[in-house]
Structures are given as structure tokens and as C-alpha cells.
C-alpha positions in Angstrom: 35.6 1.2 -1.6 32.1 -0.9 -1.1 32.2 -3.1 -4.3 29.5 -5.6 -2.8 26.6 -4.1 -0.6 23.3 -7.2 -0.2 20.2 -5.3 0.9 18.5 -6.6 3.7 15.0 -6.5 2.6 12.9 -7.5 -0.3 10.5 -6.2 -3.1 10.6 -2.4 -3.9 13.4 -1.1 -0.8 15.6 -3.8 -1.8 14.6 -2.7 -5.9 15.4 0.4 -5.5 18.7 0.2 -3.6 20.0 -1.3 -6.3 19.6 0.9 -9.0 21.4 3.1 -7.3 24.4 0.6 -6.9 24.2 -0.3 -10.4 25.1 3.3 -10.9 27.6 3.2 -8.8 30.0 0.2 -10.0 28.6 -2.0 -7.0 27.6 -5.2 -7.2 24.5 -6.4 -5.9 23.0 -9.7 -3.3 19.3 -10.5 -2.8 17.8 -12.6 0.1 14.6 -14.1 -0.3 12.5 -16.0 1.5 10.5 -19.3 -0.4 7.2 -17.3 -1.5 10.1 -14.7 -3.1 12.1 -16.7 -4.8 11.1 -15.7 -8.2 10.5 -11.9 -7.1 11.6 -9.4 -9.1 14.3 -8.0 -6.6 15.6 -11.6 -6.8 15.9 -11.7 -10.6 17.5 -7.6 -10.8 20.3 -9.1 -8.3 24.0 -10.1 -9.3 23.5 -12.8 -7.0 20.6 -13.5 -4.5 21.3 -16.5 -1.5 17.7 -18.4 -0.1 16.3 -17.5 3.8 14.0 -21.0 3.7 11.1 -20.1 5.9 8.2 -18.5 4.4 7.0 -15.6 6.8 9.6 -12.8 7.9 9.3 -14.1 11.6 11.5 -16.8 9.8 13.3 -15.0 6.9 13.8 -11.6 6.5 14.0 -11.0 11.0 16.3 -13.0 11.2 19.6 -11.3 11.7 21.8 -14.3 11.6 20.7 -15.1 8.8 21.1 -13.1 6.4 25.0 -12.2 8.7 25.5 -14.8 7.1 24.3 -14.5 4.0 26.2 -11.4 3.0 29.6 -13.3 4.4 28.4 -16.6 1.9 27.7 -14.6 -0.5 31.1 -11.8 -1.0 29.6 -9.0 0.4 31.6 -6.1 1.7 28.5 -4.5 3.1 25.1 -4.4 4.4 21.8 -2.3 3.9 19.0 -2.5 5.5 16.5 -0.9 3.5 13.7 0.5 5.5 11.5 -2.1 7.5 12.5 -5.4 8.7 15.7 -5.2 10.8 16.2 -1.6 9.4 15.8 0.0 13.0 17.6 -3.4 14.6 20.5 -1.9 16.8 21.2 -5.9 17.7 21.1 -6.8 13.5 23.9 -3.3 13.0 26.1 -5.0 15.7 26.4 -8.3 14.1 27.0 -6.8 10.7 29.8 -4.7 12.0 30.9 -7.5 14.3 31.4 -10.2 11.2 33.4 -7.5 9.3 31.3 -6.0 7.0 30.1 -2.9 6.8 26.6 -0.7 8.4 24.6 1.5 5.7 23.3 3.3 8.3 23.5 5.2 11.9 25.7 3.5 14.7 24.4 1.3 16.4 23.8 3.7 19.8 21.7 6.6 17.8 20.1 3.3 16.6 19.0 2.6 20.2 18.2 5.7 21.4 15.7 7.1 17.9 14.6 3.2 16.6 11.9 3.0 19.8 9.5 5.7 19.9 9.1 5.4 23.6 13.0 5.9 24.4 13.3 8.9 22.3 10.4 10.3 23.6 12.1 10.5 26.8 15.0 11.6 25.2 13.4 15.0 23.6 11.8 15.6 27.3 8.5 14.0 25.7 6.9 11.6 27.9 3.8 8.8 26.9 0.4 8.2 28.8 0.6 6.8 32.1 -1.8 4.0 31.7 -2.5 3.3 34.9 -3.2 6.7 35.3 -5.6 6.7 32.4 -8.8 8.4 32.0 -11.8 9.8 29.7 -11.1 12.7 29.7 -7.7 11.9 28.4 -9.6 10.3 25.0 -8.9 9.5 22.5 -5.9 8.3 23.2 -3.2 6.2 20.1 -1.6 2.9 21.1 1.4 3.0 18.8 4.3 0.0 18.6 7.3 1.3 20.3 8.8 -0.1 17.0 8.6 -0.2 13.4 6.0 1.9 11.6 3.8 2.0 8.1 0.8 2.1 10.8 1.6 -1.2 11.9 0.6 -1.7 16.0 -1.2 1.2 15.9 -4.9 1.8 17.3 -6.9 4.6 17.6 -9.0 3.9 21.0 -11.9 5.7 21.7 -13.7 4.2 24.6 -11.6 3.3 27.6 -13.1 -0.5 27.5 -12.2 -1.5 24.4 -7.9 0.2 25.0 -7.4 -3.6 26.5 -8.6 -5.0 23.7 -6.5 -2.8 21.2 -3.5 -3.2 23.2 -3.5 -7.0 22.9 -4.6 -6.4 18.7 -1.3 -3.6 18.2 0.7 -5.6 20.4 0.7 -8.5 18.9 0.6 -6.9 15.6 3.6 -5.3 16.3 5.1 -8.8 17.4 4.0 -10.1 14.1 5.6 -7.5 12.0 8.9 -6.4 13.9 9.6 -9.1 16.3 8.5 -6.4 19.1 5.4 -6.5 20.6 6.6 -3.4 22.8 3.9 -0.7 22.6 2.7 2.5 24.3 0.0 5.2 24.4 -0.3 8.8 23.4 -3.0 11.7 22.9 -4.4 11.3 19.6 -4.5 15.3 17.9 -7.4 15.0 15.4 -7.2 16.9 11.7 -4.0 18.3 12.4 -0.7 18.2 9.7 2.0 15.3 9.7 4.7 16.9 8.7 8.5 15.5 8.6 11.7 17.3 8.1 15.0 14.4 6.2 17.7 14.6 7.5 21.5 13.3 6.9 24.3 13.9 8.6 27.9 12.8 8.0 30.7 11.3 10.3 32.3 14.6 10.3 30.2 16.6 11.8 27.7 17.9 9.2 24.3 17.1 9.6 21.9 18.4 6.1 18.0 19.4 6.7 16.7 18.2 3.5 13.2 19.9 3.5 10.2 19.1 4.8 7.9 16.9 3.9 3.7 16.0 4.3 1.9 13.1 4.6 -0.9 13.9 6.0 -3.6 11.6 3.7 -3.6 8.5 5.5 -5.6 5.6 6.0 -5.9 2.8 8.8 -2.7 4.8 9.8 -0.8 4.2 6.8 0.3 6.7 4.5 -1.5 6.8 0.9 0.1 10.6 -0.6 3.4 11.7 0.2 4.8 14.9 -1.0 7.3 18.0 -0.6 7.7 20.7 0.6 5.5 20.0 3.8 2.7 23.2 1.7 1.1 26.2 3.3 3.6 26.2 6.5 5.1 29.7 8.4 8.6 30.2 7.5 8.5 30.4 11.5 7.4 26.8 11.7 10.0 25.2 9.4 13.0 26.9 10.7 12.3 25.6 14.1 11.3 22.4 12.9 15.0 22.7 11.1 16.2 23.4 14.5 14.5 20.7 16.1 15.3 18.0 13.4 19.5 18.8 13.5 18.9 19.0 17.4 18.1 15.6 17.7 20.2 14.0 15.1 23.4 15.7 16.7 22.0 14.5 20.5 22.4 11.1 19.4 25.2 11.6 17.5 23.7 10.5 14.6 25.3 9.4 11.3 23.4 8.7 7.7 20.1 9.5 6.7 17.1 9.6 8.6 13.2 11.2 9.3 12.1 13.1 12.4 8.6 13.3 12.5 6.0 15.6 14.0 2.0 16.7 13.8 1.6 20.0 13.8 -1.4 21.6 14.5 -2.9 25.4 15.2 0.5 26.3 14.5 2.5 24.3 16.9 4.8 21.1 16.7 4.7 18.3 18.5 7.3 15.9 18.2 6.5 12.6 17.5 9.6 10.3 16.8 13.0 9.7 14.5 12.7 7.0 11.9 16.7 5.9 12.3 16.5 5.4 8.3 15.4 6.0 4.6 11.6 6.6 4.3 9.3 4.7 2.2 8.5 8.5 0.8 12.5 9.5 0.6 11.8 9.9 -3.7 10.2 13.1 -3.4 12.7 14.8 -1.7 15.2 13.4 -4.1 13.1 14.9 -7.0 12.6 18.7 -5.3 16.5 18.8 -4.2 17.9 16.6 -7.2 19.9 14.0 -5.2 20.2 10.6 -4.5 19.8 10.0 -0.9 20.9 6.2 -1.5 24.2 7.0 -3.4 24.6 9.4 0.2 24.0 6.9 2.5 26.7 4.8 0.6 29.2 7.7 0.2 28.6 8.2 4.4 29.2 4.7 5.2 32.6 4.9 3.0 33.3 8.5 5.3 33.6 10.5 3.2 32.3 14.4 4.2 28.8 16.0 2.9 29.7 19.3 1.4 28.7 22.4 3.9 25.3 23.1 2.5 22.6 20.7 0.7 21.8 21.8 -2.8 19.0 24.5 -3.0 15.8 22.9 -3.7 13.2 22.8 -6.6 9.6 22.7 -7.1 7.8 20.6 -6.3 7.0 16.9 -5.8 3.9 14.2 -5.2 4.1 10.7 -3.9 1.2 7.6 -4.3 1.4 4.8 -2.7 -0.5 1.8 -5.7 -1.7 -0.7 -3.3 -3.2 -3.8 -4.3 -6.4 -3.7 -2.1 -10.6 -3.7 -3.4 -13.0 -0.8 -2.0 -15.6 -3.0 -2.4 -14.2 -5.8 0.3 -13.7 -2.9 3.3 -10.1 -2.4 1.0 -8.8 -6.2 1.8 -5.7 -6.5 0.4 -5.7 -8.5 -3.3 -3.7 -11.4 -4.3 -3.4 -12.9 -7.4 -1.4 -12.5 -11.0 -0.6 -9.3 -12.1 -0.9 -9.5 -16.1 -0.4 -6.4 -17.2 1.9 -4.0 -14.7 2.2 -0.9 -16.6 2.4 3.0 -15.1 3.5 5.7 -17.2 7.3 7.4 -16.8 8.9 10.0 -18.6 10.3 13.6 -17.7 9.1 13.5 -14.4 7.5 10.9 -13.7 9.4 8.1 -12.2 7.6 4.6 -10.7 9.4 2.7 -7.8 8.2 -1.1 -7.3 9.0 -5.0 -6.3 7.0 -6.0 -9.5 6.7 -6.3 -12.9 3.8 -7.7 -15.5 3.6 -11.7 -15.2 4.4 -11.2 -11.5 1.4 -12.8 -8.1 1.4 -10.9 -5.2 1.0 -13.1 -2.5 -0.5 -13.0 0.9 3.0 -12.6 3.2 4.3 -9.3 2.8 2.9 -6.0 2.1 -0.2 -4.9 -0.5 1.9 -2.2 -2.3 2.6 -2.4 -6.0 4.4 0.4 -5.8 5.2 4.5 -5.4 5.0 6.2 -8.3 5.8 9.8 -8.1 5.8 13.3 -9.9 7.7 16.1 -10.1 6.3 19.4 -11.4 7.4 23.7 -10.9 4.3 23.8 -8.8 2.3 21.7 -7.1 -0.7 21.8 -9.3 1.1 20.6 -11.8 2.6 17.6 -10.2 -0.5 17.0 -8.7 -2.5 17.4 -12.3 0.9 14.9 -13.8 0.3 12.2 -10.8 -3.2 11.6 -11.9 -2.8 11.6 -15.2 -0.7 9.2 -14.8 -2.2 6.9 -12.5 -5.3 7.0 -14.9 -3.2 6.1 -17.6 -2.2 3.3 -16.0 -2.6 -0.4 -17.3 -3.1 -2.3 -13.8 -4.3 -6.1 -15.6 -4.8 -7.9 -12.3 -5.8 -7.4 -8.5 -7.9 -4.8 -7.8 -6.0 -1.3 -6.7 -6.4 2.4 -4.9 -6.3 3.5 -8.4 -9.6 5.3 -8.8 -8.9 6.5 -5.1 -5.7 7.9 -5.3 -6.6 10.1 -9.1 -9.5 11.3 -7.0 -7.8 12.8 -3.5 -5.2 14.4 -6.0 -8.4 15.9 -7.6 -10.5 16.4 -4.4 -10.5 20.3 -3.6 -9.3 19.5 0.4 -6.4 18.1 -1.0 -5.1 21.1 -3.9 -5.9 23.6 -1.2 -3.3 23.3 1.6 -5.0 25.5 3.8 -7.7 22.3 4.6 -4.8 19.4 4.7 -4.7 17.5 7.4 -4.5 14.0 8.8 -8.5 13.4 9.1 -9.5 14.2 4.8 -10.3 10.1 4.5 -11.8 9.8 7.9 -14.5 13.0 6.7 -14.1 12.8 2.9 -13.9 8.8 1.8 -17.2 7.3 1.3 -17.5 10.5 -1.2 -14.2 9.7 -3.0 -14.9 6.2 -3.8 -18.3 7.0 -5.3 -18.7 6.9 -8.8 -17.5 10.2 -10.4 -19.6 11.9 -12.9 -20.3 10.2 -16.3 -18.8 7.2 -14.9 -22.1 5.1 -15.9 -22.0 6.4 -19.1 -17.8 5.6 -19.7 -18.3 2.5 -18.3 -21.1 1.9 -21.6 -18.9 2.7 -23.7 -15.9 0.5 -23.0 -18.9 -1.9 -22.6 -18.8 -1.7 -25.9 -15.3 -1.7 -27.7 -14.9 -5.3 -25.3 -17.5 -6.6 -26.4 -16.5 -6.0 -30.3 -13.1 -6.4 -29.2 -14.4 -10.2 -28.7 -15.7 -10.6 -31.8 -13.2 -9.8 -33.2 -10.8 -12.3 -31.4 -13.4 -14.6 -32.7 -12.7 -14.4 -35.7 -16.1 -12.2 -36.7 -17.7 -14.9 -36.3 -21.8 -14.2 -36.3 -23.8 -17.0 -37.2 -21.3 -17.6 -40.1 -20.5 -13.4 -41.2 -22.6 -11.7 -42.9 -25.7 -12.2 -44.1 -28.3 -10.9 -46.8 -31.2 -12.1 -44.4 -31.4 -9.4 -41.3 -30.5 -11.7 -38.5 -31.0 -11.1 -35.0 -28.1 -9.0 -32.8 -25.7 -11.0 -31.2 -26.0 -9.5 -27.2 -23.2 -9.4 -25.2 -23.8 -7.7 -21.1 -21.0 -6.6 -18.8 -22.5 -5.8 -15.2 -25.9 -3.5 -16.1 -24.7 -2.9 -19.9 -26.4 -4.2 -22.6 -24.6 -4.5 -25.8 -25.9 -5.1 -29.0 -24.4 -5.1 -32.2 -24.4 -7.1 -35.7 -21.6 -7.6 -38.7 -21.4 -5.6 -41.9 -21.3 -6.3 -45.3 -18.0 -4.5 -45.2 -16.6 -6.7 -42.6 -17.1 -4.1 -40.2 -19.5 -3.7 -36.8 -22.8 -1.8 -36.6 -23.6 -1.3 -33.3 -27.0 -1.1 -32.6 -27.3 -0.5 -28.9 -26.6 2.3 -26.6 -27.7 4.2 -29.7 -25.4 7.2 -31.0 -21.9 4.7 -31.7 -20.3 3.8 -34.7 -17.6 1.5 -35.1 -14.6 2.9 -37.1 -12.0 0.8 -36.4 -12.4 -3.2 -33.9 -9.7 -5.2 -33.6 -9.0 -7.9 -30.7 -7.0 -5.3 -28.2 -8.0 -2.2 -29.9 -11.1 -0.7 -31.1 -11.9 3.0 -32.1 -15.5 4.2 -31.8 -17.4 8.0 -33.1 -19.2 9.0 -30.4 -21.3 11.8 -31.4 -19.2 13.0 -33.4 -15.6 12.0 -31.7 -13.5 9.4 -32.0 -12.3 8.0 -29.1 -9.3 4.8 -28.5 -10.3 1.9 -26.7 -7.0 -0.5 -25.9 -8.6 -3.9 -24.8 -7.5 -7.2 -22.8 -8.7 -10.2 -21.4 -7.5 -12.3 -19.2 -10.1 -15.3 -17.4 -13.6 -14.0 -17.2 -12.7 -10.5 -16.6 -12.0 -7.9 -19.6 -9.6 -4.4 -18.5 -10.9 -1.2 -21.4 -8.6 1.0 -20.2 -9.0 2.3 -16.8 -12.0 -0.2 -16.6 -12.4 -3.8 -15.3 -15.4 -5.6 -17.1 -17.3 -9.2 -16.2 -19.5 -10.8 -18.5 -22.7 -11.6 -17.8 -23.4 -15.3 -17.1 -25.6 -16.9 -19.0 -26.1 -19.4 -16.5 -25.9 -18.8 -12.9 -23.7 -21.0 -11.1 -25.3 -23.1 -8.6 -21.9 -23.1 -6.4 -22.4 -19.6 -5.6 -25.4 -20.1 -3.2 -24.5 -20.3 0.6 -26.3 -19.8 3.6 -27.4 -16.4 4.4 -25.4 -15.8 7.6 -21.5 -16.7 6.0 -18.2 -15.3 6.7 -16.0 -16.1 4.3 -12.3 -14.6 4.7 -11.8 -11.7 2.3 -9.0 -12.8 2.0 -6.3 -15.8 1.7 -4.3 -15.6 5.5 -3.9 -16.7 8.3 -6.7 -17.4 11.4 -4.2 -15.8 14.1 -7.1 -16.1 17.0 -10.8 -17.0 18.1 -12.8 -14.9 20.1 -12.1 -16.6 23.4 -14.4 -18.6 24.3 -16.8 -18.2 21.2 -18.2 -21.7 20.2 -21.4 -22.8 18.0 -24.5 -21.7 19.7 -23.8 -18.4 20.8 -25.8 -15.4 20.6 -23.6 -12.7 18.7 -24.3 -8.7 18.4 -24.5 -7.6 15.6 -20.0 -5.9 14.6 -19.0 -8.3 17.9 -15.5 -9.1 17.0 -15.2 -13.3 16.1 -12.0 -13.9 14.9 -8.9 -12.4 13.3 -6.6 -12.8 10.2 -3.2 -11.8 9.5 -2.2 -11.4 6.1 0.3 -9.0 4.8 1.4 -8.5 7.9 -2.0 -7.1 9.2 -4.3 -7.9 11.8 -8.0 -8.2 10.2 -10.9 -8.1 12.4 -13.8 -10.7 10.6 -17.2 -9.2 13.1 -20.9 -10.5 12.8 -22.6 -9.2 10.3 -26.4 -9.1 12.4 -27.2 -9.7 15.8 -28.0 -13.8 16.5 -27.1 -17.0 16.8 -23.5 -17.9 16.2 -24.5 -21.4 14.0 -20.8 -22.8 12.5 -17.5 -21.8 13.8 -15.5 -23.3 10.9 -12.2 -20.9 11.8 -9.1 -22.8 13.9 -6.4 -20.5 15.7 -3.0 -21.3 12.8 -5.4 -22.6 10.1 -4.5 -20.7 6.7 -7.5 -20.2 4.4 -7.7 -19.1 0.9 -10.5 -16.1 -0.1 -13.4 -17.5 -0.6 -13.5 -19.9 2.7 -16.0 -20.4 5.0 -15.2 -18.8 8.2 -18.5 -18.8 10.6 -22.3 -18.3 9.7 -24.3 -16.5 12.0 -27.7 -17.1 11.4 -29.4 -13.2 12.0 -32.1 -13.1 14.7 -34.8 -12.3 12.8 -34.4 -15.2 9.9 -35.2 -18.4 12.1 -32.7 -21.5 12.1 -33.5 -25.1 10.8 -34.2 -26.3 13.8 -36.8 -22.9 15.1 -37.9 -24.3 11.4 -38.6 -28.4 12.6 -40.6 -27.3 15.9 -43.2 -24.9 13.8 -44.2 -28.2 11.5 
């Protein structure tokens, strides 16, 4: 029997596995990088071992350090989690060679399936030959042979950009997975991403635990997943089960895994087999009433599975909550999570690696949590999930919460017949537009924020209420101006906007009568930002900050990160074209391209490969062609 498990991973992944271990009476060991020294997974573990360094390549991708940590902590088993070394044959072999139990598939099965190129060859699906690729083959998809999560993946629509995208994908895959191998396959647009959860024991039993639909993806990263995949023909589902079970049996698979397909026009195209647990496994657990991690551990201990899995029940949907800002091109966000509170309860589950007070750093993935809703029907699950996200208190970095809520309520999501991987390509602009009535709601939030601040100041308003009617207090939040004055009874009279009456005011809660309906607003302030329900408000400054002025054409770092490379041969004084890539930043295991905002002259280049930059750091300056440079202005004098 296993008594102590080291989880070779971090964050939400480790916390989720620790939860099952606690339920089973198994002690837990965490590993952590210097950047994760105070992370939630370290705090939740019974013991923790430091891996010196900050980046994944220095720490979580060092299998030798992880095995040494397990031995030092007295663990007798290692769970790889999902990501990092979870699909690394050499790591699995090192674990077993050290006399530890490997909670995962046999190394030979990992070798056969973890590389997408080898898996396709095994199942008779050949990748495209780069030497004979022509325009007729476009569009194509460049993919990392190892790993997942959308890293090392690029869509190529022009042959001229193929070499550049191959290089970028390879660099990103090497950074994320320690393997820069990439390949090219046909890109099928507007299909559906459907996968099958499998679980196999060492006695020949293979379960197919239903389907999942992961079609809602942005930048090739899954955003919303659900089980079962809705609207599939029964014959197609049977085919998916048969092909998935056959793939597992072909390599003598043991443990949990996922077989992924692209479904288009009634046909299923094999994509890959992931020899690990998937991020989206909670939706399967909810529908089948199982704990997949507990079953992984039982299989690793040699226990047989029952002949058949449990019967499915209801529908489950998962949304990935990311720290990212749509107003900044969806760049990952960092900073302190002052309040992180997502509703849980019957039919609601939250898997996270963060708690209130934690800091989101630059070294790892920007996902804050997976929020899962389970209900008898798909429509009920979507409604429950959207409302839970709306009610979440997220005080800190900007998130994709609004996008998730809008997606779950969009008619092309609620109607399974219209569900495709092109969902965000088609609807993202509309989904990020403020919904009807949003400005009005923000105005009410501004009133609540202004009154809460007045209350927190001890009801001070020029010394309090006076017999002589005094000037209104004015508070502005963006475009919303609020006017109010204190009353003889110690309350407040709102004079603008009209039609609002203050019912009760406290520093953290304000009740307003709006057209005869009393509504309650929770208010919190952290630094210069005021949070009122889902609204983020910034008080308008009384005087402009002169340090905010920047030279026209300045390119600022959209996030903290590392400059990984600068365009070859680029130097100050060069002519550049709008959209031309100038440099690349790496943050949270993703590469982010910084391009020229307009055609013109590169008048300054401050970015240097290897340099760490903070958000807002000046990287370069592009003087637009229609704006004269200083030298041109001097010549004209």
C-alpha cells in the first residue's frame, strides 16, 4: 500500500492530487521552485522539498532533482500530475529505478504515445512532409511533438511564414516541455475537439469513461470543457470508444489517459493520446461520480477495476479562469490576489492553486482556477456555472471572467449544433463588448463606491451636516460622476445620478433604492482600485501625473517577462512596417510577439535578449512615418 506520495508538479495540479491523498489517508510531499516558496500547494502539503531555481527548466523539469526530493522526504510513490514531466519516459523510468511506485502508465506506453508524431505513426496517421508542402496544403497546423496546453502550436496560412512559425513553435515547446520537436498536420477549421477518457488496469480491463467536448479554445488553449460531448450521433460515440480502447490496448496501457479527436462532418480524425490525467478531468468525475486520482492510485497499487465503469449522470461544464486582460490583447496578468473567492456548494467545484493574499507571478501558467458545475441537464449546468462566475469576488489581476460568462450564455454555445473550434475566432469581438445595460450598472457601482468611501472616512464632509446647504461632494470613476451630500440623520443624499436613494451605507456594503427596487453592493478597495461586485473602478485623479507622458510610438512591455530574442539584424534607425515582429517576450511559459504599431522608423531599441523587464518597461520606439523625427524637425527650422 502506498503511504506517501510526492507530486511532481505545482499549483492547482498538486493541490487537486493532495486532496485525494488526504481522503485516502496518504501523506503528501510537494516540490517547489524559489518562485513558489510560499505557494498554496507548498502550504497544503505535509512536507515540501525545495528545487533550487525559478524557471521550469531549472526546477520542475529536472527529473533527477524530483526523484532525489522523493527519496529525501521518504515518499514511496510519485504522481506526475499533468504537464511538466508527466509524459516523460525517462522520468518514469528514473522513478521506478529508485524503488518508488510510479502512479502513471508504463514507460513503454508513454514512449509510444507521448510523442504525437510517434502516436500518429502507430495508428497509421502520417504528419505532413515539409519538403513537399505546397500552397494547396494550407492552412496547416504546427504542433509540439511533446506536451500540450496550446504551447508550441501555430496556424500557418501562408508558406512564406512557415519557417518563422516553425522556429517560434519549437522555441516555445523547448521552454515549456524541454523538447523542441515540432511537426505539421492539416488544419481542419470549424470542427469539434472531442476526447475520450480512458482508464486501464494491469489485468486487461479498459474503461472508456465517456466523451468530453473541448471545442471552445482560444490561441489553441482550452477555455471551456464539458461532458458528455453534446449532440454526437450514437454510432460516432461508439466509434470513438472503440478506437480509444484499441489505442490503449495496442500499447499495453495502464492508468488514466485521454484520446483526442477532431470531429468534422460526421467523421473523427485522430489527434493524439495524452498519457496522463487531463486538466479537464473534473467534468468526467462529476458525470461518472468517480475520483480519477483515487483510481490511478488503486491501479498503481495493483488493484483491478470492476468490469464496467459506473453509469453516467447529468452534465458537467468546466471554465478555466485566467489572469489575463482583454484590453491589453489578452496578455497574462500578474499581481496580488487581494480577494479570491469563487462560490462552491452542491453541484459546484473549484480547483485552484491560489488563495486570497497570494501573488500571481510571471514564471508559470496564468490559470487561476477551474470552476465546474454539474446539473441534470446541459442548460442547467451552464446557467449554474455562469452565475457562480458572476458572483465570484476576484480582487486583483484582471481576469477572463466576463468572457466566460458571455460564452456560456451565447446562442452558439447553448445550441450544440453550432459548437465548433471556430467559436472565438467568430465571436470574440462581440463577446468582449460590454453587454446591454453595462454602463448603467457601472454607474450604480460608482455611486456605491463613492458612498462607501465617504463612510470609511467617518462620514466626514466638510465637518458633517450643516444648516447652510453646502456644495455637493463630487467623486468620479472613469466616465461616471457621482454627487452626494450628508443628511441631518447621518446618511447621504445622492444628487447625481438622479433617481437613486441611499438606504444603508457602510464602508464595505451599500444598499441603494433604484426606481423602487433596493439593491445591495459589496464594496472593497485595494490601492487605487475599488471593487463593487464584478466591477473594477478607478477613481479619476485630481491632477494628471506628468510621468504618464510617453514619447509617441513607445512600445511598452505588456507584462513582466524575459526578452527571449530580437528580430535578426534589427537596429535603431531601421525602417519598419506596421505589424512587423520586432521582439519576443516570454512570460508564463508562453511567447508573446511585440510588433511595430505603425509603419515608420525605429528610433530606439532598448530590448536586449535575456533581460528581465517589468510591465510598462520601454522596449522600443517606432516613429510613425507621418510624424517627423527630432532630426527632421531640426532640419525644418
